[in-house]
C-alpha positions as CSV (number, residue, x, y, z in Angstrom):
1,M,0.0,0.0,0.0
2,R,2.8,2.4,0.8
3,F,4.5,1.8,-2.5
4,A,1.3,2.2,-4.4
5,N,0.4,5.4,-2.6
6,S,3.9,6.8,-3.3
7,I,3.5,6.1,-7.0
8,R,0.0,7.7,-6.9
9,L,1.4,10.8,-5.2
10,L,4.2,11.0,-7.8
11,M,1.8,10.9,-10.7
12,E,-0.6,13.4,-9.1
13,N,2.2,15.9,-8.4
14,F,4.3,15.2,-11.5
15,K,4.9,18.9,-12.1
16,Q,7.4,18.8,-9.2
17,V,9.6,16.6,-11.4
18,F,10.1,19.5,-13.9
19,K,10.9,21.9,-11.1
20,L,13.5,19.4,-9.9
21,L,14.9,19.1,-13.4
22,L,15.2,22.9,-14.0
23,Y,16.8,23.4,-10.6
24,R,19.3,20.6,-11.0
25,L,20.2,21.8,-14.5
26,V,20.9,25.3,-13.2
27,I,22.9,24.0,-10.3
28,G,24.8,21.6,-12.6
29,V,25.8,24.3,-15.0
30,L,27.0,26.5,-12.1
31,G,28.9,23.5,-10.7
32,I,30.7,22.8,-14.0
33,A,31.6,26.5,-14.3
34,L,33.1,26.6,-10.9
35,C,35.1,23.4,-11.6
36,C,36.4,25.0,-14.8
37,V,37.8,27.8,-12.6
38,F,40.0,25.3,-10.8
39,V,40.7,23.0,-13.7
40,L,41.3,25.1,-16.8
41,P,44.4,27.1,-15.6
42,E,46.2,23.8,-14.9
43,L,45.0,22.2,-18.1
44,K,46.3,25.2,-20.0
45,E,49.7,24.9,-18.3
46,I,49.9,21.2,-19.0
47,A,48.8,21.7,-22.7
48,T,51.5,24.3,-23.3
49,E,54.3,22.2,-21.8
50,P,56.8,21.0,-24.5
51,A,56.6,17.4,-23.1
52,T,52.8,17.4,-23.7
53,Q,53.1,18.8,-27.2
54,T,55.9,16.2,-28.0
55,L,53.7,13.4,-26.7
56,V,50.7,14.5,-28.8
57,E,52.8,14.7,-31.9
58,S,54.1,11.2,-31.3
59,F,50.6,9.8,-31.1
60,K,49.8,11.6,-34.3
61,K,52.7,10.0,-36.0
62,I,51.7,6.5,-34.7
63,F,48.2,7.0,-36.2
64,L,49.5,8.4,-39.5
65,S,52.0,5.5,-39.9
66,M,49.2,3.0,-39.5
67,V,47.1,4.5,-42.3
68,S,50.0,5.5,-44.6
69,H,53.5,4.1,-45.3
70,D,54.8,7.6,-46.0
71,H,55.2,8.3,-42.3
72,G,57.6,5.5,-41.3
73,S,57.2,2.3,-39.3
74,P,54.6,2.3,-36.5
75,S,56.9,0.3,-34.3
76,D,59.5,3.1,-34.4
77,H,57.0,5.7,-33.2
78,I,55.6,3.4,-30.6
79,Q,59.1,2.8,-29.2
80,A,59.6,6.6,-29.1
81,V,56.5,7.0,-26.9
82,F,56.5,3.9,-24.7
83,G,60.3,3.3,-24.6
84,E,62.3,3.4,-21.4
85,N,63.1,7.1,-21.8
86,G,60.2,7.8,-24.2
87,N,57.9,10.7,-24.5
88,L,55.3,9.2,-22.1
89,K,57.9,9.0,-19.3
90,A,58.9,12.6,-19.9
91,F,55.2,13.6,-19.7
92,F,54.6,11.8,-16.4
93,D,57.8,13.3,-15.0
94,F,56.4,16.7,-15.7
95,I,53.0,15.8,-14.1
96,L,54.8,14.7,-10.9
97,T,56.2,18.2,-10.6
98,L,52.6,19.5,-10.3
99,K,51.6,17.4,-7.3
100,L,50.7,20.3,-5.1
101,E,48.8,22.1,-7.9
102,L,46.9,18.9,-8.9
103,L,46.0,18.3,-5.2
104,L,44.6,21.8,-4.9
105,V,42.6,21.2,-8.1
106,C,41.1,18.0,-6.7
107,L,40.3,19.7,-3.4
108,G,38.6,22.6,-5.3
109,C,36.5,20.2,-7.4
110,L,35.6,18.2,-4.3
111,L,34.4,21.4,-2.6
112,V,32.3,22.3,-5.6
113,Y,30.8,18.8,-5.6
114,L,29.9,19.1,-1.9
115,L,28.4,22.6,-2.5
116,K,26.3,21.1,-5.4
117,R,25.1,18.3,-3.2
118,F,24.2,20.9,-0.5
119,A,22.2,22.9,-3.0
120,D,20.5,19.8,-4.3
121,T,19.4,18.9,-0.8
122,L,17.9,22.3,-0.3
123,V,15.6,21.7,-3.2
124,Y,14.7,18.2,-2.0
125,F,13.7,19.8,1.3
126,T,11.6,22.4,-0.5
127,I,9.8,19.8,-2.7
128,G,9.2,17.8,0.5
129,S,7.6,20.8,2.1
130,T,5.3,21.4,-0.8
131,L,4.4,17.7,-0.9
132,N,3.6,17.8,2.8
133,D,1.2,20.8,2.2
134,R,-0.5,18.8,-0.5
135,M,-0.9,15.7,1.6
136,A,-2.0,17.5,4.7
137,T,-4.4,20.1,3.3
138,Y,-4.4,19.6,-0.5
139,S,-2.9,23.1,-0.9
140,D,-0.6,24.1,-3.7
141,T,2.3,26.0,-2.2
142,P,4.4,28.0,-4.6
143,F,8.0,26.7,-4.9
144,M,9.7,30.0,-4.0
145,T,7.4,30.5,-1.0
146,A,8.4,27.0,0.3
147,F,12.1,27.5,-0.5
148,V,12.4,30.8,1.3
149,G,10.2,29.8,4.2
150,N,12.1,26.6,4.9
151,L,15.6,27.9,4.1
152,G,16.8,27.8,7.7
153,K,15.6,24.3,8.4
154,A,16.8,23.1,5.0
155,C,20.3,24.4,5.6
156,A,20.5,22.6,9.0
157,Y,19.2,19.4,7.4
158,A,21.7,19.6,4.5
159,A,24.6,20.5,6.7
160,L,24.2,17.1,8.5
161,Y,22.8,15.0,5.6
162,V,25.4,15.8,2.9
163,P,28.6,15.0,4.9
164,T,27.0,11.8,6.3
165,V,26.0,10.6,2.9
166,F,29.3,11.6,1.3
167,V,31.3,9.6,3.9
168,L,29.0,6.6,3.4
169,D,29.3,6.8,-0.4
170,M,33.1,7.0,-0.3
171,A,33.3,4.0,2.0
172,T,31.0,2.1,-0.4
173,L,33.2,3.0,-3.4
174,A,36.3,1.9,-1.5
175,V,34.8,-1.5,-0.7
176,C,33.7,-1.9,-4.3
177,F,37.2,-1.0,-5.6
178,L,38.7,-3.7,-3.3
179,L,36.1,-6.3,-4.6
180,L,36.9,-5.4,-8.2
181,R,40.6,-5.7,-7.5
182,F,40.7,-9.0,-5.7
183,L,37.8,-11.0,-7.1
184,P,36.9,-12.3,-10.6
185,L,35.1,-9.6,-12.6
186,A,31.6,-11.3,-12.7
187,A,31.6,-12.0,-8.9
188,A,33.0,-8.5,-8.1
189,L,30.3,-6.8,-10.2
190,F,27.5,-8.9,-8.6
191,L,28.7,-8.2,-5.1
192,S,29.4,-4.5,-5.8
193,V,25.9,-3.9,-7.1
194,T,24.3,-5.8,-4.3
195,L,26.4,-3.9,-1.7
196,V,25.5,-0.6,-3.2
197,V,21.8,-1.4,-3.2
198,L,21.8,-2.6,0.4
199,I,23.9,0.3,1.7
200,Q,21.7,2.9,-0.1
201,S,18.6,1.2,1.2
202,F,19.9,1.2,4.8
203,K,20.8,4.9,4.4
204,L,17.3,5.8,3.1
205,T,15.7,3.8,5.9
206,F,17.8,5.5,8.6
207,T,17.4,9.0,7.3
208,S,13.8,8.7,6.0
209,P,12.0,10.3,9.0
210,W,14.4,13.3,9.4
211,M,13.0,15.6,6.7
212,P,9.3,14.7,7.2
213,A,9.6,15.2,11.0
214,M,11.0,18.7,10.4
215,N,8.2,19.6,7.9
216,V,5.2,17.7,9.2
217,D,5.7,18.2,13.0
218,D,8.0,21.2,12.9
219,K,10.8,19.4,14.8
220,K,14.3,20.7,15.0
221,L,17.0,18.5,13.4
222,G,18.1,16.9,16.6
223,E,14.5,16.2,17.7
224,A,13.7,14.8,14.2
225,I,16.5,12.3,14.5
226,R,15.2,11.0,17.8
227,Y,11.5,11.4,17.1
228,T,10.6,7.7,16.6
229,S,8.9,5.5,19.2
230,K,9.6,1.9,19.9
231,R,6.4,0.9,18.2
232,E,7.3,2.8,15.1
233,K,10.8,1.3,15.0
234,R,9.2,-2.1,14.5
235,Q,8.3,-0.9,11.0
236,V,12.0,-0.5,10.0
237,G,11.9,-3.9,8.3
238,K,9.0,-2.9,6.1
239,M,10.7,0.3,5.1
240,L,14.0,-1.4,4.4
241,A,12.3,-4.0,2.2
242,M,10.5,-1.3,0.3
243,Y,13.7,0.8,-0.3
244,V,15.6,-2.3,-1.5
245,V,12.9,-3.0,-4.1
246,T,12.7,0.7,-5.0
247,T,16.5,1.0,-5.4
248,Y,16.6,-1.9,-7.8
249,L,13.7,-0.5,-9.8
250,I,15.4,2.9,-10.0
251,L,18.6,1.2,-11.3
252,I,16.6,-0.8,-13.9
253,F,14.5,2.2,-14.9
254,N,17.4,4.6,-15.4
255,G,19.5,1.9,-17.0
256,M,16.9,1.2,-19.6
257,A,16.4,4.9,-20.2
258,A,20.1,5.4,-20.8
259,V,20.4,2.4,-23.2
260,F,17.2,2.8,-25.3
261,T,17.2,6.6,-25.6
262,F,21.0,7.2,-25.7
263,G,20.7,9.0,-22.4
264,S,18.0,11.5,-23.4
265,A,15.3,10.1,-21.2
266,L,17.6,10.5,-18.1
267,L,16.5,14.1,-18.1
268,I,13.1,12.9,-16.9
269,T,13.9,9.6,-15.2
270,I,16.6,10.9,-12.8
271,P,14.4,13.7,-11.2
272,T,11.5,11.3,-11.2
273,S,13.5,8.8,-9.2
274,Y,14.4,11.5,-6.6
275,F,10.8,12.6,-6.3
276,L,9.6,9.1,-5.9
277,L,12.0,8.7,-2.9
278,I,10.7,11.9,-1.4
279,C,7.1,10.6,-1.8
280,Q,8.1,7.4,0.0
281,Q,9.7,9.4,2.8
282,Y,6.4,11.2,3.5
283,V,4.1,8.2,3.0
284,N,6.3,6.2,5.4
285,Y,6.2,9.0,8.0
286,Y,2.5,9.6,7.8
287,T,1.8,5.9,8.0
288,M,4.1,5.4,11.0
289,K,2.5,8.3,12.8
290,G,-1.0,7.2,11.9
291,K,-1.8,10.5,10.2
292,K,-4.4,11.0,7.5
293,Y,-3.3,12.4,4.2
294,F,-4.6,13.3,0.8
295,I,-3.6,11.1,-2.2
296,T,-6.0,12.8,-4.5
297,Y,-8.7,15.4,-3.9
298,E,-11.3,12.5,-3.7
299,K,-9.1,9.9,-1.9
300,I,-7.8,10.3,1.6
301,E,-5.7,7.6,3.3
302,T,-7.8,7.4,6.5
303,N,-6.7,4.1,8.2
304,P,-3.1,3.5,7.4
305,D,-2.8,0.9,10.1
306,H,-5.9,-1.1,9.2
307,G,-4.9,-4.6,8.1
308,D,-1.4,-4.1,9.5
309,S,-0.6,-7.0,11.8
310,E,1.5,-4.9,14.0
311,H,-1.4,-2.5,14.7
312,F,-4.4,-4.8,14.2
313,F,-5.3,-5.2,17.9
314,E,-4.8,-1.5,18.5
315,Y,-7.2,-0.8,15.7
316,I,-9.8,-3.3,17.1
317,E,-9.5,-1.8,20.6
318,A,-10.1,1.7,19.1
319,M,-13.2,0.5,17.2
320,E,-14.6,-1.2,20.3
321,K,-14.2,2.0,22.3
322,E,-16.0,4.0,19.6
323,M,-18.8,1.5,19.6
324,E,-19.1,1.6,23.4
325,I,-19.3,5.4,23.3
326,S,-21.9,5.3,20.6
327,I,-24.0,2.8,22.6
328,D,-23.8,4.8,25.8
329,S,-24.8,7.9,23.8
330,N,-27.9,6.2,22.4
331,E,-28.9,4.9,25.8
332,T,-28.6,8.4,27.3
333,N,-30.8,9.9,24.6
334,E,-33.4,7.3,25.2
């Protein structure tokens, strides 16, 4: 039911996908421009270095010698490049003299990447806020109103979320690198994909209530992290299973879009995937807290715990109390 309601919310509020797309494109262009500020001066210096120009000319000679006999033997040009004291060695010797400069370039690009992730998280918080207004009162909050109104909370959320996710992602990549290095390729790829899916699912499950708690119940970040009762923690297994399935579906969905449309459809499928995850966060939160929410104007999810084995007896007890109150009220009237 949670997955179906998330899909329905996604389709009913699909215009949010285009807002995500536009925002991410703008932030992406700004990020590339900032990276160019760090990268282009060093690339220009490397390109103008005699060792680089000599290496490029050597590769040109290798190519020309392969397509025409007028430019000598290919083996002679290959030896000039890859020999013990060849042009390639001279090029790498020059690169080694730029260790500090290249380190600063990498740190600059890393900083830009983290700033981009921070900015992306701000828009996810904003989209979540507008989705919450839709689910709670079926109101249509303007994007900029939600962005400005939630900027403080969004910054606090992003300041914790982005570094946490970055460290987790780097650790995942490190483990995948070790698997690819020490295991056969097929086994390494299988285990790497499985590991990525599981870790991302655990991350989504762990962080899922943070943003909704700040938007729905106006909690501060510290309170939002702790705002889960023991009864609600019992639903972690259901959330984890749903996120595992969702992560696999997102991989398949985007993989097919990349292959069959030469990457064109990714403009839609990637923001759609992010919005689906946001919908799932809020559906999970509303369900855990037993809150009613609009799916469409005509459909309200009124009894999210009905039929849930963990809450069945609580539901029966509540119904019995309502019936007793109704009977007492009728007897009083008589």
